[in-house]
C-alpha positions in Angstrom: 15.6 -84.7 -13.1 16.3 -81.3 -11.5 19.7 -79.7 -11.8 22.4 -80.8 -9.3 21.9 -79.3 -5.9 18.3 -78.4 -6.6 15.5 -80.2 -4.7 13.1 -82.2 -6.8 9.7 -80.6 -7.3 7.1 -82.5 -5.2 3.4 -82.2 -5.7 1.5 -82.2 -2.4 -1.6 -84.3 -2.1 -3.7 -81.1 -1.9 -2.2 -79.8 -5.1 -2.8 -83.2 -6.8 -6.4 -83.1 -5.8 -6.9 -79.6 -7.0 -5.3 -80.5 -10.3 -7.6 -83.5 -10.6 -10.7 -81.5 -9.8 -9.7 -78.9 -12.4 -9.1 -81.6 -15.1 -12.5 -83.2 -14.3 -14.3 -79.9 -14.4 -12.7 -79.1 -17.8 -13.7 -82.5 -19.2 -17.3 -82.0 -17.9 -17.5 -78.6 -19.6 -16.2 -80.0 -22.8 -18.8 -82.8 -23.0 -21.6 -80.6 -21.7 -21.9 -78.5 -24.8 -22.8 -81.4 -27.2 -26.4 -80.2 -27.4 -27.7 -76.8 -28.3 -28.9 -75.1 -25.1 -32.2 -73.4 -25.8 -34.0 -70.8 -23.7 -36.5 -67.9 -24.1 -33.7 -65.7 -25.5 -32.8 -67.9 -28.5 -35.9 -70.1 -29.0 -37.6 -67.9 -31.6 -34.4 -67.5 -33.7 -33.2 -71.1 -33.5 -36.2 -73.3 -33.2 -39.4 -71.4 -34.2 -37.8 -69.9 -37.2 -36.2 -73.1 -38.4 -37.8 -75.4 -41.0 -36.1 -78.5 -39.4 -37.6 -80.8 -36.9 -36.5 -80.0 -33.3 -36.6 -82.3 -30.3 -36.2 -80.4 -27.0 -35.6 -82.0 -23.6 -36.7 -79.9 -20.7 -34.9 -80.9 -17.5 -33.6 -79.7 -14.1 -30.2 -80.5 -12.6 -32.0 -81.0 -9.3 -34.4 -83.7 -10.7 -33.6 -87.3 -10.0 -35.7 -88.5 -12.9 -34.0 -86.1 -15.2 -30.6 -87.5 -14.2 -31.9 -91.0 -14.8 -33.3 -90.0 -18.2 -30.1 -88.3 -19.4 -28.4 -91.4 -20.8 -31.6 -92.5 -22.5 -31.8 -89.1 -24.2 -28.2 -89.5 -25.3 -29.0 -93.0 -26.7 -32.0 -91.5 -28.5 -29.8 -88.9 -30.1 -27.5 -91.6 -31.4 -30.5 -93.5 -33.0 -31.8 -90.5 -35.0 -28.7 -90.2 -37.1 -28.8 -86.4 -37.4 -32.4 -86.4 -38.8 -33.5 -83.8 -36.4 -32.0 -80.9 -34.4 -31.7 -81.6 -30.7 -31.7 -79.1 -27.9 -31.9 -79.0 -24.1 -33.8 -76.5 -21.9 -32.7 -76.2 -18.3 -35.6 -74.9 -16.2 -33.1 -74.0 -13.5 -32.5 -70.6 -15.3 -35.1 -67.8 -15.5 -34.9 -68.0 -19.3 -35.4 -71.7 -19.4 -38.2 -71.5 -16.8 -40.0 -68.8 -19.0 -39.8 -71.2 -22.0 -41.1 -74.1 -20.0 -44.0 -72.0 -18.9 -44.7 -70.9 -22.5 -44.9 -74.5 -23.6 -46.8 -75.9 -20.7 -43.9 -78.0 -19.4 -44.4 -77.0 -15.8 -47.9 -78.7 -15.9 -46.4 -81.8 -17.5 -43.4 -82.1 -15.3 -39.7 -82.8 -16.1 -38.1 -84.4 -17.8 -40.3 -83.7 -20.8 -39.5 -84.0 -24.5 -41.3 -81.9 -27.0 -41.2 -82.0 -30.8 -41.2 -78.8 -32.8 -41.7 -78.5 -36.6 -42.8 -75.6 -38.6 -45.7 -77.7 -39.9 -46.7 -79.2 -36.6 -47.2 -76.1 -34.5 -47.9 -76.0 -31.6 -45.3 -78.2 -30.0 -46.2 -81.9 -29.6 -45.4 -83.5 -26.3 -43.5 -86.8 -26.9 -42.8 -87.7 -23.3 -43.8 -86.1 -20.1 -42.2 -86.3 -16.6 -44.4 -89.1 -15.3 -44.0 -91.5 -18.2 -40.3 -92.0 -19.0 -39.5 -93.9 -22.2 -36.6 -95.9 -23.5 -34.6 -94.5 -26.5 -36.3 -96.7 -29.0 -39.7 -95.8 -27.7 -38.8 -92.1 -27.9 -37.7 -92.4 -31.5 -40.8 -94.3 -32.4 -43.0 -91.6 -30.9 -41.1 -88.9 -32.8 -41.6 -90.8 -36.0 -45.3 -91.3 -35.3 -45.8 -87.6 -34.5 -44.1 -86.7 -37.8 -46.0 -89.3 -39.8 -49.3 -88.1 -38.3 -48.5 -84.5 -39.4 -48.1 -85.9 -43.0 -46.7 -82.6 -44.0 -43.2 -83.4 -42.7 -40.6 -84.1 -45.3 -40.0 -87.7 -46.3 -36.2 -87.3 -45.8 -36.7 -86.4 -42.1 -39.0 -89.4 -41.5 -36.6 -91.8 -43.3 -33.7 -90.7 -41.1 -35.7 -91.6 -38.0 -36.5 -95.2 -39.2 
């Protein structure tokens, strides 16, 4: 309680709404950085130069199919048990758009999921914008692509099973 003779502090409805919006924005930013954000500036250093398998989702914030696919991609990530590195590429930025052009994603549509591995260059499309998959189907296609490459490490393949 406030000291005697002092009025109690009252939060106006407008102040309460502003506080709520700020809290929600902070929470959204905290959960947004779960994945590595990849673009033309960091792709060569992070993905192309890495010996691990990478699965990249190309998306746009303005794409309804991308929004519908987002929880499926999250479920896919949970099923792979850390067996691959995962990243997201926003084509809403000039750097993301440049990377999408480089990998032919603009012709495939978004959302698209591509697999990158040092032994399976060039990138392998796993899912393209017009053929959305469920998480289990996505994991199976990644496993199949790695198995077909036959040069992928057994440890990576085992973690995807």
